[in-house]
Backbone as ProteinMPNN parsed JSONL, in Angstrom:
{"seq_chain_A": "MLTPDSPLFEELKNDVRQRLEYEIHTQAEDGHFILNWHCDEESARVWKSIWTLDVLALKQHGMIENIN", "coords_chain_A": {"N_chain_A": [[0.846, -1.167, 0.0], [0.547, 2.183, -0.813], [1.559, 4.725, 1.119], [1.506, 8.041, 2.622], [4.084, 8.296, 3.695], [5.68, 6.68, 2.156], [8.488, 5.986, 0.008], [8.054, 6.547, -2.758], [5.857, 8.151, -2.798], [5.62, 11.023, -3.203], [6.127, 11.286, -5.925], [3.982, 9.908, -7.01], [1.666, 10.909, -5.869], [-0.481, 12.476, -6.938], [-1.747, 10.69, -8.682], [-2.481, 8.709, -6.859], [-4.286, 10.096, -5.153], [-6.251, 10.726, -7.052], [-7.195, 8.168, -7.725], [-8.158, 7.302, -5.22], [-10.203, 9.182, -4.84], [-11.917, 8.381, -6.876], [-12.669, 5.865, -5.865], [-14.125, 6.677, -3.608], [-16.336, 7.905, -4.835], [-17.534, 5.759, -6.101], [-18.348, 4.032, -4.183], [-20.326, 1.467, -2.742], [-23.791, 1.466, -1.664], [-24.111, 0.009, 0.7], [-21.728, 0.321, 1.917], [-19.416, -1.103, 1.193], [-16.561, -1.317, -1.003], [-16.523, -1.422, -4.484], [-15.592, -4.239, -6.377], [-13.254, -4.506, -9.062], [-13.098, -6.621, -10.756], [-14.186, -9.902, -11.831], [-15.532, -12.569, -9.892], [-16.366, -15.627, -8.095], [-19.225, -15.911, -5.827], [-18.516, -16.389, -3.066], [-15.756, -15.775, -3.068], [-15.978, -13.114, -3.822], [-17.205, -12.011, -1.559], [-15.155, -12.261, 0.352], [-13.086, -10.79, -0.926], [-14.285, -8.26, -1.136], [-14.223, -7.42, 1.494], [-11.44, -7.304, 1.959], [-10.669, -5.446, -0.008], [-12.125, -3.205, 0.814], [-10.889, -2.659, 3.277], [-8.337, -2.004, 2.312], [-8.926, 0.322, 0.853], [-9.547, 1.974, 2.895], [-7.327, 3.304, 3.37], [-7.757, 5.8, 2.78], [-8.043, 7.287, 5.052], [-5.389, 7.598, 5.884], [-4.527, 9.319, 3.973], [-5.792, 11.617, 4.52], [-8.376, 11.947, 3.559], [-10.755, 11.139, 4.609], [-12.627, 11.364, 7.661], [-11.891, 10.474, 11.103], [-12.257, 7.021, 11.896], [-14.387, 5.165, 13.833]], "CA_chain_A": [[0.0, 0.0, 0.0], [1.312, 3.425, -0.906], [1.163, 5.668, 2.157], [2.217, 9.315, 2.478], [5.498, 8.208, 4.068], [6.381, 5.786, 1.228], [9.497, 6.698, -0.788], [7.557, 6.97, -4.075], [4.6, 8.875, -2.682], [5.645, 12.355, -3.817], [6.058, 11.134, -7.38], [2.706, 9.311, -7.414], [0.558, 11.358, -5.021], [-1.644, 12.919, -7.714], [-2.425, 9.481, -9.153], [-3.075, 8.062, -5.687], [-5.466, 10.869, -4.749], [-7.279, 10.569, -8.089], [-7.769, 6.83, -7.579], [-8.935, 7.273, -3.985], [-11.424, 9.955, -5.092], [-12.779, 7.497, -7.672], [-13.216, 4.857, -4.952], [-15.14, 7.345, -2.789], [-17.52, 8.17, -5.659], [-18.156, 4.514, -6.562], [-18.62, 3.179, -3.022], [-21.686, 0.925, -2.727], [-24.647, 2.018, -0.613], [-23.938, -0.713, 1.966], [-20.445, 0.692, 2.492], [-18.228, -1.76, 0.643], [-16.025, -0.751, -2.23], [-16.847, -2.334, -5.572], [-14.464, -4.906, -7.024], [-13.15, -4.202, -10.494], [-12.884, -7.885, -11.45], [-15.259, -10.869, -11.602], [-15.183, -13.782, -9.158], [-17.56, -16.279, -7.556], [-19.863, -15.185, -4.722], [-17.716, -16.498, -1.833], [-14.538, -14.979, -3.275], [-16.376, -11.704, -3.842], [-17.434, -11.612, -0.17], [-13.843, -12.109, 0.985], [-12.352, -9.691, -1.556], [-14.904, -6.978, -0.787], [-13.693, -7.058, 2.811], [-10.032, -6.936, 1.79], [-10.628, -4.222, -0.814], [-12.624, -2.118, 1.65], [-9.82, -2.318, 4.213], [-7.285, -1.299, 1.565], [-9.377, 1.663, 0.493], [-9.562, 2.788, 4.102], [-6.118, 4.12, 3.313], [-8.274, 7.163, 2.653], [-7.759, 7.962, 6.322], [-3.976, 7.959, 5.877], [-4.33, 10.394, 3.006], [-6.571, 12.771, 4.964], [-9.549, 12.116, 2.706], [-11.931, 10.862, 5.427], [-12.43, 11.656, 9.067], [-11.599, 9.315, 11.943], [-13.164, 5.883, 11.87], [-14.515, 4.606, 15.184]], "C_chain_A": [[0.896, 1.237, 0.0], [0.763, 4.427, 0.11], [1.948, 6.965, 1.979], [3.688, 9.267, 2.876], [6.295, 7.235, 3.204], [7.349, 6.581, 0.365], [8.987, 7.229, -2.136], [6.324, 7.862, -4.01], [4.602, 10.224, -3.393], [5.494, 12.274, -5.33], [4.674, 10.673, -7.845], [1.482, 9.904, -6.709], [-0.66, 11.837, -5.807], [-2.44, 11.729, -8.237], [-3.131, 8.769, -8.01], [-4.345, 8.798, -5.278], [-6.599, 10.73, -5.768], [-7.968, 9.212, -7.963], [-8.622, 6.731, -6.311], [-10.232, 8.068, -4.127], [-12.418, 9.136, -5.913], [-13.438, 6.461, -6.762], [-14.313, 5.454, -4.068], [-16.435, 7.491, -3.586], [-18.231, 6.904, -6.11], [-18.461, 3.558, -5.415], [-20.079, 2.743, -3.049], [-22.475, 1.495, -1.553], [-24.455, 1.313, 0.723], [-22.55, -0.515, 2.565], [-19.224, 0.011, 1.922], [-17.782, -1.051, -0.633], [-16.106, -1.813, -3.319], [-15.575, -2.905, -6.196], [-14.433, -4.553, -8.5], [-12.745, -5.44, -11.281], [-14.019, -8.82, -11.069], [-14.719, -12.073, -10.836], [-16.466, -14.394, -8.612], [-18.033, -15.553, -6.287], [-19.041, -15.23, -3.431], [-16.434, -15.684, -1.944], [-14.855, -13.493, -3.242], [-16.589, -11.2, -2.412], [-16.102, -11.351, 0.534], [-13.113, -10.904, 0.407], [-12.961, -8.332, -1.271], [-14.391, -6.5, 0.566], [-12.256, -6.573, 2.703], [-9.926, -5.6, 1.073], [-11.072, -3.02, 0.015], [-11.564, -1.703, 2.665], [-8.689, -1.571, 3.517], [-7.691, 0.13, 1.247], [-9.456, 2.557, 1.722], [-8.236, 3.513, 4.285], [-6.513, 5.574, 3.114], [-7.977, 7.95, 3.914], [-6.314, 8.434, 6.351], [-3.693, 9.138, 4.953], [-5.18, 11.624, 3.333], [-7.821, 13.011, 4.151], [-10.85, 11.723, 3.401], [-11.595, 11.184, 6.859], [-12.172, 10.357, 9.829], [-12.689, 8.262, 11.844], [-13.202, 5.311, 13.28], [-15.065, 3.204, 15.102]], "O_chain_A": [[1.882, 1.306, 0.734], [-0.36, 4.913, -0.027], [2.947, 6.988, 1.261], [4.468, 10.113, 2.438], [7.467, 6.986, 3.484], [7.069, 7.729, 0.022], [9.458, 8.267, -2.6], [5.804, 8.283, -5.043], [3.659, 10.529, -4.123], [4.812, 13.098, -5.94], [4.245, 11.01, -8.949], [0.365, 9.439, -6.935], [-1.786, 11.613, -5.362], [-3.67, 11.755, -8.236], [-4.25, 8.281, -8.173], [-5.382, 8.165, -5.078], [-7.767, 10.627, -5.392], [-9.19, 9.122, -8.082], [-9.699, 6.134, -6.336], [-11.261, 7.663, -3.586], [-13.624, 9.192, -5.67], [-14.637, 6.209, -6.879], [-15.323, 4.799, -3.811], [-17.516, 7.226, -3.061], [-19.408, 6.955, -6.467], [-18.798, 2.398, -5.65], [-20.967, 3.544, -3.342], [-21.894, 1.95, -0.568], [-24.614, 1.934, 1.774], [-22.225, -1.105, 3.594], [-18.105, 0.478, 2.131], [-18.534, -0.294, -1.246], [-15.786, -2.977, -3.081], [-14.624, -2.184, -6.499], [-15.476, -4.326, -9.114], [-12.127, -5.336, -12.341], [-14.736, -8.569, -10.1], [-13.608, -12.541, -11.087], [-17.526, -13.77, -8.655], [-17.331, -14.698, -5.748], [-18.887, -14.203, -2.769], [-16.068, -14.977, -1.005], [-14.087, -12.702, -2.694], [-16.195, -10.079, -2.089], [-15.942, -10.345, 1.225], [-12.579, -10.086, 1.155], [-12.235, -7.342, -1.171], [-14.153, -5.307, 0.757], [-11.894, -5.551, 3.286], [-9.179, -4.72, 1.5], [-10.474, -1.947, -0.066], [-11.363, -0.509, 2.888], [-8.143, -0.614, 4.067], [-6.879, 1.048, 1.362], [-9.434, 3.781, 1.594], [-8.054, 4.252, 5.253], [-5.687, 6.474, 3.264], [-7.692, 9.146, 3.853], [-6.036, 9.549, 6.793], [-2.719, 9.865, 5.146], [-5.277, 12.554, 2.532], [-8.289, 14.146, 4.052], [-11.932, 11.942, 2.856], [-10.425, 11.268, 7.233], [-12.232, 9.27, 9.254], [-13.875, 8.57, 11.724], [-12.157, 5.006, 13.856], [-15.25, 2.553, 16.13]]}, "name": "protein", "num_of_chains": 1, "seq": "MLTPDSPLFEELKNDVRQRLEYEIHTQAEDGHFILNWHCDEESARVWKSIWTLDVLALKQHGMIENIN"}
């Protein structure tokens, strides 16, 4: 995961922010983030959880408020 303290962040920060903004705008109503690939139902359930946790990097980038 590319965080603000990663060595390549400065070079890629505009791309990272653009991608995170896209994820915010395409978030499902139930709160998960939509997968951009096809898989069976059980795999989708697991990957939605993983993907949602990864996208919560939004907090590290100052794009969402604290999560309780």
